[in-house]
Structure formats: C-alpha cells, structure tokens
DOVO-892286 format. One record per residue (C-alpha): residue number from 1; residue in three letters; x, y, z. Coordinates in steps of 0.05 Angstrom, whole numbers, plus 5000, padded with zeros to 4 digits. Layout:
<nodes>
NODE, NUM, ALA, X, Y, Z
...
</nodes>
This chain:
<nodes>
NODE, 1, MET, 4780, 4442, 4993
NODE, 2, PRO, 4777, 4517, 4982
NODE, 3, ASN, 4710, 4513, 4946
NODE, 4, SER, 4678, 4483, 5009
NODE, 5, ILE, 4697, 4543, 5052
NODE, 6, ALA, 4638, 4588, 5066
NODE, 7, PRO, 4646, 4660, 5044
NODE, 8, ARG, 4666, 4709, 5098
NODE, 9, PRO, 4667, 4786, 5102
NODE, 10, LEU, 4743, 4791, 5095
NODE, 11, PHE, 4790, 4811, 5039
NODE, 12, ILE, 4861, 4838, 5033
NODE, 13, THR, 4897, 4887, 4989
NODE, 14, VAL, 4972, 4889, 4973
NODE, 15, PRO, 4987, 4956, 4939
NODE, 16, HIS, 5064, 4957, 4942
NODE, 17, ALA, 5090, 4888, 4922
NODE, 18, GLY, 5088, 4903, 4847
NODE, 19, GLU, 5151, 4909, 4806
NODE, 20, LEU, 5122, 4927, 4738
NODE, 21, VAL, 5152, 4991, 4709
NODE, 22, PRO, 5104, 5019, 4656
NODE, 23, GLY, 5133, 5033, 4588
NODE, 24, GLY, 5121, 5108, 4595
NODE, 25, CYS, 5163, 5113, 4658
NODE, 26, SER, 5230, 5121, 4624
NODE, 27, TRP, 5261, 5154, 4685
NODE, 28, LEU, 5256, 5088, 4723
NODE, 29, ARG, 5282, 5042, 4669
NODE, 30, SER, 5354, 5064, 4679
NODE, 31, GLN, 5352, 5054, 4754
NODE, 32, PRO, 5392, 4995, 4782
NODE, 33, ASP, 5356, 4939, 4819
NODE, 34, GLN, 5384, 4960, 4887
NODE, 35, ILE, 5345, 5025, 4881
NODE, 36, LEU, 5283, 4998, 4846
NODE, 37, LEU, 5274, 4946, 4901
NODE, 38, LEU, 5290, 4992, 4959
NODE, 39, ASP, 5218, 5012, 4976
NODE, 40, VAL, 5181, 4952, 4946
NODE, 41, ASP, 5141, 4908, 4994
NODE, 42, ARG, 5171, 4848, 4958
NODE, 43, PHE, 5136, 4781, 4964
NODE, 44, VAL, 5082, 4805, 5013
NODE, 45, ASP, 5031, 4774, 4965
NODE, 46, ARG, 5067, 4707, 4968
NODE, 47, LEU, 5069, 4710, 5044
NODE, 48, TYR, 4993, 4710, 5047
NODE, 49, ALA, 4980, 4667, 4985
NODE, 50, GLN, 4972, 4599, 5020
NODE, 51, ALA, 4923, 4625, 5072
NODE, 52, LEU, 4883, 4663, 5019
NODE, 53, ALA, 4876, 4599, 4978
NODE, 54, ALA, 4860, 4555, 5037
NODE, 55, PHE, 4804, 4599, 5062
NODE, 56, SER, 4780, 4628, 4995
NODE, 57, ILE, 4794, 4699, 5017
NODE, 58, PRO, 4793, 4749, 4959
NODE, 59, ALA, 4852, 4794, 4948
NODE, 60, VAL, 4869, 4855, 4905
NODE, 61, ILE, 4943, 4853, 4890
NODE, 62, ALA, 4979, 4908, 4851
NODE, 63, GLN, 5029, 4893, 4796
NODE, 64, VAL, 5054, 4964, 4783
NODE, 65, HIS, 5116, 4991, 4817
NODE, 66, ARG, 5099, 5041, 4872
NODE, 67, TYR, 5153, 5090, 4846
NODE, 68, ALA, 5113, 5095, 4782
NODE, 69, VAL, 5042, 5096, 4812
NODE, 70, ASP, 5034, 5091, 4887
NODE, 71, LEU, 4965, 5062, 4897
NODE, 72, ASN, 4965, 5082, 4970
NODE, 73, ARG, 4963, 5155, 4949
NODE, 74, THR, 4910, 5198, 4913
NODE, 75, PRO, 4917, 5226, 4842
NODE, 76, HIS, 4923, 5295, 4874
NODE, 77, ASP, 4987, 5277, 4912
NODE, 78, ILE, 5032, 5310, 4860
NODE, 79, ASP, 5077, 5370, 4860
NODE, 80, GLN, 5117, 5411, 4809
NODE, 81, ALA, 5175, 5364, 4814
NODE, 82, SER, 5133, 5304, 4792
NODE, 83, VAL, 5082, 5333, 4743
NODE, 84, VAL, 5085, 5395, 4699
NODE, 85, GLY, 5034, 5447, 4721
NODE, 86, ALA, 5019, 5416, 4789
NODE, 87, ALA, 4992, 5465, 4839
NODE, 88, SER, 5036, 5443, 4898
NODE, 89, PRO, 5109, 5467, 4900
NODE, 90, ALA, 5166, 5418, 4891
NODE, 91, GLY, 5180, 5379, 4954
NODE, 92, THR, 5107, 5375, 4976
NODE, 93, HIS, 5097, 5304, 4951
NODE, 94, THR, 5166, 5274, 4946
NODE, 95, GLN, 5136, 5205, 4958
NODE, 96, GLY, 5069, 5221, 4927
NODE, 97, ILE, 5032, 5182, 4874
NODE, 98, HIS, 5095, 5187, 4831
NODE, 99, TRP, 5158, 5182, 4874
NODE, 100, VAL, 5208, 5238, 4862
NODE, 101, LYS, 5259, 5209, 4911
NODE, 102, SER, 5267, 5143, 4946
NODE, 103, THR, 5264, 5139, 5022
NODE, 104, GLN, 5340, 5141, 5021
NODE, 105, GLY, 5342, 5204, 4978
NODE, 106, HIS, 5358, 5174, 4910
NODE, 107, VAL, 5331, 5220, 4855
NODE, 108, LEU, 5280, 5182, 4814
NODE, 109, ILE, 5247, 5238, 4774
NODE, 110, SER, 5295, 5292, 4750
NODE, 111, THR, 5247, 5323, 4699
NODE, 112, PRO, 5172, 5327, 4715
NODE, 113, MET, 5126, 5286, 4672
NODE, 114, SER, 5071, 5316, 4629
NODE, 115, ALA, 5001, 5323, 4657
NODE, 116, GLU, 4979, 5277, 4601
NODE, 117, LEU, 5025, 5221, 4623
NODE, 118, HIS, 5002, 5231, 4695
NODE, 119, GLN, 4930, 5222, 4674
NODE, 120, LYS, 4947, 5161, 4631
NODE, 121, LEU, 4981, 5127, 4690
NODE, 122, ILE, 4922, 5142, 4734
NODE, 123, GLN, 4873, 5112, 4684
NODE, 124, GLU, 4916, 5051, 4670
NODE, 125, PHE, 4936, 5032, 4741
NODE, 126, HIS, 4907, 5074, 4798
NODE, 127, ALA, 4834, 5074, 4777
NODE, 128, PRO, 4830, 4999, 4760
NODE, 129, PHE, 4862, 4980, 4827
NODE, 130, HIS, 4811, 5020, 4867
NODE, 131, GLN, 4754, 4996, 4823
NODE, 132, ALA, 4776, 4925, 4838
NODE, 133, ILE, 4772, 4940, 4912
NODE, 134, GLN, 4701, 4965, 4904
NODE, 135, SER, 4682, 4904, 4863
NODE, 136, VAL, 4706, 4858, 4919
NODE, 137, CYS, 4680, 4900, 4976
NODE, 138, ALA, 4610, 4916, 4951
NODE, 139, PRO, 4581, 4845, 4946
NODE, 140, LEU, 4612, 4827, 5014
NODE, 141, LEU, 4581, 4888, 5045
NODE, 142, LYS, 4514, 4871, 5014
NODE, 143, SER, 4516, 4799, 5039
NODE, 144, PHE, 4543, 4810, 5109
NODE, 145, GLY, 4529, 4883, 5126
NODE, 146, GLU, 4602, 4894, 5145
NODE, 147, VAL, 4670, 4880, 5115
NODE, 148, PHE, 4738, 4869, 5147
NODE, 149, HIS, 4796, 4893, 5104
NODE, 150, LEU, 4870, 4882, 5115
NODE, 151, ASP, 4917, 4926, 5075
NODE, 152, CYS, 4983, 4888, 5076
NODE, 153, HIS, 5054, 4916, 5073
NODE, 154, SER, 5125, 4901, 5095
NODE, 155, MET, 5176, 4946, 5129
NODE, 156, PRO, 5249, 4950, 5150
NODE, 157, SER, 5261, 4915, 5216
NODE, 158, GLN, 5296, 4978, 5241
NODE, 159, GLY, 5277, 5050, 5229
NODE, 160, THR, 5321, 5086, 5178
NODE, 161, GLY, 5341, 5158, 5175
NODE, 162, ALA, 5279, 5172, 5135
NODE, 163, HIS, 5233, 5149, 5191
NODE, 164, ALA, 5209, 5179, 5257
NODE, 165, ASP, 5237, 5119, 5294
NODE, 166, ALA, 5307, 5123, 5263
NODE, 167, GLY, 5353, 5071, 5293
NODE, 168, GLU, 5299, 5037, 5334
NODE, 169, ARG, 5286, 4963, 5330
NODE, 170, ARG, 5214, 4952, 5308
NODE, 171, ALA, 5161, 4903, 5330
NODE, 172, ASP, 5151, 4843, 5285
NODE, 173, VAL, 5083, 4868, 5264
NODE, 174, VAL, 5055, 4939, 5262
NODE, 175, LEU, 4979, 4946, 5262
NODE, 176, SER, 4951, 5012, 5240
NODE, 177, ASP, 4880, 5038, 5248
NODE, 178, PHE, 4893, 5112, 5236
NODE, 179, ASP, 4889, 5127, 5310
NODE, 180, GLY, 4825, 5089, 5321
NODE, 181, LYS, 4788, 5118, 5260
NODE, 182, SER, 4791, 5061, 5210
NODE, 183, CYS, 4768, 4998, 5246
NODE, 184, ARG, 4731, 4973, 5307
NODE, 185, PRO, 4773, 4963, 5370
NODE, 186, ASP, 4751, 4890, 5376
NODE, 187, PHE, 4776, 4874, 5305
NODE, 188, LEU, 4843, 4908, 5319
NODE, 189, SER, 4848, 4868, 5384
NODE, 190, SER, 4832, 4802, 5349
NODE, 191, VAL, 4885, 4813, 5296
NODE, 192, SER, 4936, 4833, 5349
NODE, 193, GLU, 4922, 4772, 5392
NODE, 194, ALA, 4927, 4726, 5332
NODE, 195, PHE, 4997, 4751, 5317
NODE, 196, LYS, 5018, 4749, 5390
NODE, 197, ALA, 4993, 4677, 5394
NODE, 198, GLU, 5045, 4660, 5341
NODE, 199, GLY, 5100, 4690, 5384
NODE, 200, LEU, 5106, 4756, 5347
NODE, 201, SER, 5113, 4824, 5378
NODE, 202, VAL, 5060, 4876, 5359
NODE, 203, SER, 5059, 4952, 5357
NODE, 204, VAL, 4997, 4994, 5343
NODE, 205, ASN, 5001, 5058, 5302
NODE, 206, TRP, 5077, 5063, 5311
NODE, 207, PRO, 5114, 5078, 5268
NODE, 208, TYR, 5058, 5073, 5217
NODE, 209, LYS, 4986, 5097, 5225
NODE, 210, GLY, 4959, 5076, 5157
NODE, 211, GLY, 4960, 5109, 5089
NODE, 212, LYS, 4907, 5134, 5041
NODE, 213, ILE, 4877, 5064, 5031
NODE, 214, THR, 4865, 5059, 5106
NODE, 215, GLN, 4835, 5128, 5107
NODE, 216, ARG, 4792, 5118, 5045
NODE, 217, TYR, 4762, 5050, 5061
NODE, 218, GLY, 4766, 5045, 5137
NODE, 219, ARG, 4699, 5060, 5170
NODE, 220, PRO, 4688, 5032, 5239
</nodes>
C-alpha cells in the first residue's frame, strides 16, 4: 500500500506536459492541434504516475501550455517580440517564457503582449509552480538533509533541424546535470545504471544539458 511506504528524499517535476491555454492567450487559441502539440511533452506525467503512486513520491506537474508560460524559463526571458517594452531585442528569447515561434519556426506571437498580461501570466502560473516546488522540497530537505530531484521531459527520437544533433538518432534516455553542476556524480550514475538495466541506451548532457529548473534547483 502506498501509505506504508516510508518517505524518501525524492520528488519529480514535469513542467512541459500541460496543454491548458489561458484565456488571455488569444494568439494561441487559433492555432491547430498539430502546432499546439508540437513541443508539448505529452503524457510524461502519465508515464511516471504508477511509480509515483506505488512509492508515494511527490510530484509537481504543470497544467499550463509551455507556449503560453514556459515554466523552465525565468520571467526575464522575454524580448520585444513577446512583450511590449522588453529590454532585449526581438529574437533574443524566441523560445523564452512566452514562445514567439515553435521549434519548427511556426509563428506563435505576431503582436507582443502587454507588460500587464506578462505579469498576470507570471503570477497565475509561473510563481505558483515554483512555490509548489519549494513547498515539496523544503520539508524533505529538513527531514533528510538532502533532496534528489528529477525534472522529467520527453524529446524527439531524432534531432530535428532546430537542434544541434540534427538528423542524429538519439539515445532512449538523456540525463542532464548541467555539465556536472547540478547533481552528485553517484546519483547521476545510479539513475543511468537503472535505465541501462532496463535495456535502454543512455546519453549524458547530449543533446540536452538541463534548463533553468536544473540550474535553479540543482546543487550537488
């Protein structure tokens, strides 16, 4: 029974499986599904659900669509194409906290949103997600003195033209520790060996090194 499982210093986050388009994001509501689903890590939360329940592992799972509010970015990852009055020139944050273009070049934002709408989206979605991470992490850290955090995503099985490994067949699993900065080597090794034991191929820090969640919360 899940309730009989002793607590452990482990939790997961899933920031990109959400498909909710907020009411204020009118620029996304006219997009067809084949574009809206292009960069979503669809069903990653379901992939882990059975194990999370069986071992009583807490999880913070986003509901909002990453094109609207990418929770693996910071509120400052905006440019003049995404938010009126932004300091950075257009093209600086094409896939920032509000995606201007998809990874395949589809235009998502043709007219930048107001600074007020940007702040509203941050307060309604970005801030609560990261507050939830802190509320899960803090008691675990207090109880155990350390916390192991897996930030879970999905990816194309082959690099596309938008990636550094365009055309290359990818490993089944990519583990990222921001070039050794975000987790202990023994934890990375343990996770790698667990996947390999299931017959899966593993790559480390290629083609992904970890995003802002990895950088913000990973402390070896």
